[in-house]
C-alpha positions in Angstrom: 119.7 -15.8 -3.9 117.4 -14.7 -6.7 115.1 -17.7 -6.5 114.8 -17.4 -2.7 114.0 -13.7 -2.9 111.3 -14.4 -5.4 109.9 -17.2 -3.3 109.9 -14.9 -0.3 108.0 -12.2 -2.2 105.4 -14.8 -3.4 104.9 -16.0 0.2 104.5 -12.4 1.4 101.9 -11.7 -1.3 100.0 -14.9 -0.3 100.0 -13.9 3.3 98.7 -10.5 2.5 96.0 -11.9 0.3 95.0 -14.4 3.0 94.8 -11.7 5.6 92.7 -9.6 3.2 90.2 -12.5 2.7 90.1 -13.5 6.4 90.0 -10.1 8.0 88.8 -7.7 5.4 87.8 -4.9 7.8 91.2 -4.9 9.6 93.0 -5.0 6.2 91.2 -1.8 5.1 91.6 -0.1 8.4 95.3 -0.6 8.3 95.3 1.3 5.0 93.1 4.0 6.4 95.7 4.7 9.2 98.1 5.6 6.3 95.3 7.6 4.5 95.7 5.4 1.5 93.6 2.6 -0.1 94.5 -0.8 -1.4 94.4 0.5 -5.0 96.9 3.3 -4.0 94.3 6.1 -4.2 94.1 8.8 -1.5 90.9 8.6 0.4 89.2 11.6 -1.4 90.2 10.6 -4.9 87.8 9.0 -7.4 88.8 6.4 -9.9 89.7 7.3 -13.5 86.5 7.7 -15.6 85.7 7.7 -19.3 82.6 8.4 -21.4 82.0 7.2 -25.0 78.9 8.4 -26.9 77.1 6.5 -29.6 77.9 3.1 -28.2 74.6 1.5 -29.6 74.1 2.3 -33.2 70.4 1.3 -33.3 69.5 3.6 -30.4 68.4 7.2 -30.7 70.9 8.1 -28.0 73.5 6.0 -26.2 76.6 6.1 -24.1 79.1 3.9 -22.2 80.5 5.2 -19.0 83.3 3.7 -16.9 84.3 4.6 -13.4 87.3 2.4 -12.6 86.1 -1.1 -13.5 82.4 -0.2 -13.0 80.9 -0.1 -16.5 77.5 1.1 -17.6 75.8 1.1 -21.0 72.8 3.4 -21.5 70.5 3.4 -24.5 67.5 5.6 -25.3 64.7 4.6 -27.7 62.0 7.1 -28.6 58.4 6.1 -29.4 55.3 8.1 -30.2 52.6 7.8 -27.6 49.2 9.4 -26.7 49.8 11.8 -23.8 47.8 11.5 -20.6 44.7 13.7 -20.1 46.5 15.2 -17.0 49.5 16.4 -19.0 48.3 16.7 -22.6 51.3 18.8 -23.7 54.0 16.7 -22.1 56.0 13.6 -23.0 57.3 10.9 -20.6 60.6 9.3 -19.6 60.6 5.7 -18.5 63.8 4.4 -16.8 64.9 0.8 -16.2 68.2 -0.5 -14.7 69.4 -4.0 -15.6 72.1 -6.2 -13.9 72.7 -9.3 -16.0 74.7 -12.1 -14.4 77.9 -11.1 -16.3 78.3 -8.0 -14.2 79.0 -9.7 -10.9 79.5 -13.1 -9.4 76.8 -12.2 -6.8 74.1 -11.8 -9.5 72.5 -15.2 -10.2 70.8 -16.2 -13.5 67.0 -16.0 -13.2 67.1 -14.0 -9.9 67.0 -10.2 -10.4 69.5 -8.3 -8.3 67.9 -6.6 -5.3 69.7 -3.3 -5.9 68.5 -3.0 -9.5 65.0 -1.5 -8.8 66.5 0.7 -6.1 69.0 2.3 -8.6 66.2 2.6 -11.2 64.1 4.6 -8.7 67.1 6.7 -7.8 67.8 7.6 -11.4 64.1 8.4 -12.0 63.8 10.6 -8.9 67.0 12.5 -9.7 66.2 13.2 -13.3 62.6 14.1 -12.6 63.1 16.3 -9.5 66.0 18.2 -11.1 64.0 19.3 -14.1 66.8 18.1 -16.3 64.4 17.3 -19.1 61.6 19.7 -20.1 58.8 17.2 -20.8 56.9 19.8 -22.8 59.8 19.6 -25.4 58.7 16.0 -25.9 55.2 17.1 -27.0 54.3 16.7 -30.7 50.6 17.5 -30.9 48.8 18.6 -27.7 46.5 15.9 -26.5 47.2 13.6 -29.4 50.9 12.7 -29.7 54.1 13.0 -27.6 57.4 11.2 -27.2 58.0 8.5 -24.7 61.7 8.2 -24.0 62.7 4.7 -22.9 66.0 4.8 -21.1 67.6 1.4 -20.3 70.9 1.3 -18.4 72.8 -2.0 -18.4 75.5 -2.8 -15.8 78.3 -4.6 -17.5 80.7 -4.6 -14.5 79.6 -4.0 -11.0 82.7 -2.8 -9.1 81.2 -0.2 -6.7 79.5 3.2 -7.0 76.9 1.8 -9.4 74.5 4.7 -9.2 77.3 7.2 -10.0 78.2 5.3 -13.2 74.6 4.7 -14.1 73.8 8.4 -13.8 76.8 9.4 -15.8 75.9 7.0 -18.6 72.3 8.2 -18.6 73.2 11.9 -18.7 75.7 11.2 -21.5 73.0 9.2 -23.5 70.6 12.1 -23.2 73.4 14.5 -24.3 73.8 12.3 -27.4 70.1 11.8 -28.1 68.8 12.7 -31.5 65.0 13.0 -31.5 63.7 11.4 -34.8 61.8 13.2 -37.5 58.1 12.5 -37.6 55.2 12.9 -40.0 51.5 12.2 -40.3 50.5 9.0 -42.2 47.4 8.4 -44.4 45.4 7.6 -41.2 46.2 10.9 -39.7 48.5 9.4 -37.0 51.9 10.7 -36.1 54.6 8.2 -37.1 58.4 8.2 -37.0 60.1 8.8 -40.3 63.0 6.6 -41.3 65.9 8.0 -43.2 64.8 6.1 -46.3 61.2 7.6 -46.4 60.6 9.5 -49.6 58.3 12.4 -50.1 55.8 10.2 -52.0 55.1 8.0 -49.0 53.9 10.8 -46.7 50.3 12.1 -46.6 51.5 15.5 -45.4 54.7 17.4 -44.8 56.7 16.2 -41.8 55.7 17.6 -38.4 59.4 17.6 -37.5 61.5 17.6 -40.7 64.8 16.5 -39.3 66.4 14.9 -36.3 67.1 17.3 -33.5 68.9 17.4 -30.2 67.1 17.4 -26.9 67.8 20.6 -24.8 68.8 19.7 -21.2 68.0 22.3 -18.6 70.9 21.0 -16.4 73.4 18.3 -16.2 73.5 15.9 -13.2 76.5 14.3 -11.6 76.9 12.3 -8.4 79.5 11.0 -6.0 79.1 8.1 -3.5 81.2 8.2 -0.4 81.8 5.8 2.5 81.7 7.0 6.1 83.8 4.8 8.4 84.7 6.1 11.8 86.4 9.4 11.2 87.2 8.7 7.5 85.4 9.5 4.3 86.3 7.5 1.2 85.2 8.8 -2.2 84.0 6.5 -5.0 84.3 3.2 -3.3 85.0 -0.2 -5.0 82.7 -3.1 -4.5 85.1 -4.6 -1.9 85.1 -1.4 0.1 81.3 -1.2 0.0 81.0 -4.7 1.2 83.3 -4.1 4.2 82.3 -0.6 5.2 78.5 -0.3 5.0 77.6 3.4 5.5 77.2 5.1 2.2 76.2 8.6 1.2 75.4 9.6 -2.4 75.3 13.3 -3.3 73.7 14.4 -6.6 74.6 17.9 -7.8 73.8 19.7 -11.1 76.5 21.4 -13.2 75.9 24.7 -11.2 76.7 22.8 -7.9 73.0 23.0 -6.9 72.1 20.1 -4.5 69.6 17.8 -6.2 69.5 14.9 -3.7 71.3 13.3 -0.9 70.8 9.6 -0.3 71.9 7.6 2.8 70.4 4.1 2.9 71.0 3.4 6.6 74.4 2.1 7.9 76.0 2.1 11.4 77.7 5.5 11.1 75.6 8.7 11.7 76.0 11.3 9.0 76.7 14.4 11.0 76.5 17.9 9.4 80.2 18.2 9.1 80.5 14.8 7.3 77.7 15.7 4.9 79.3 19.0 4.1 82.6 17.2 3.4 80.8 14.8 1.1 79.2 17.7 -0.8 82.5 19.5 -1.1 84.1 16.3 -2.6 81.1 16.0 -5.0 81.6 19.7 -6.2 85.2 18.8 -7.1 84.0 15.6 -8.8 81.4 17.5 -10.8 84.2 19.6 -12.4 86.1 16.4 -13.4 83.0 14.7 -14.8 81.8 17.8 -16.7 85.2 18.0 -18.4 85.1 14.3 -19.3 81.6 14.7 -20.8 82.4 17.8 -22.7 85.4 16.1 -24.2 83.3 13.1 -25.3 80.7 15.5 -26.9 83.5 17.4 -28.7 85.0 14.1 -30.0 81.6 13.0 -31.3 81.1 16.3 -33.1 84.5 16.1 -34.7 83.7 12.5 -35.9 
């Protein structure tokens, strides 16, 4: 009896898996009728998320963020540059997003993922338009020297809601960022000081004598939702995104101010009521992510 029962369960699981592969939309719609998802989440619930600061020891600021299985690693490197004549008292932020083949079976070696530059542009637009970073704080000497912050975000596992995880890792990396100390060398140029530099090696006293934190004007968080018929699914997996193609991404700051709303097409129209529901879900998500980030910062300070 025991072996026959186990055999029956196995056959049932195989039938469900076959149905899931052959008729993915019908499989998910059956779950939607019960207001549940294949991973047992309610429709409006996001996946468990974590943030770890200081993931890259050689970077000036870094963080690893996970939303479900989706994993992002963000690293910031600071370099001294000559500011532009249009903004002589401002630094710059350059953002790049990478999807190596290890992150997904759909990313092929030697062929960059089509979504990578799109996410990089979204990150840049959100961070720039929100005023999260005061670029004047990155100035060293007006018209002569300023900081260029190179932010690189690497996708290690692409299981849906890539922008949400990328933004979370980027914000966490900027929260962890320590701006290096700098001094003026014998040629009169501003250079980064290493921790081993002694007083005898410097032509003048340091311009900035010790590493300092970057002040963030606001903190950004986002939530991607899927619109399918009358349903709204928060924080979709890669499988859900591939089956139900209408996505809406809402970006809010920590004060619940709307920064951006992104809807890249899709067969379902985003009516005002659906957009309002997505924003309401994002407000709730912001509180969750703010708590997770604060705990990560507190843990880092204790260490």
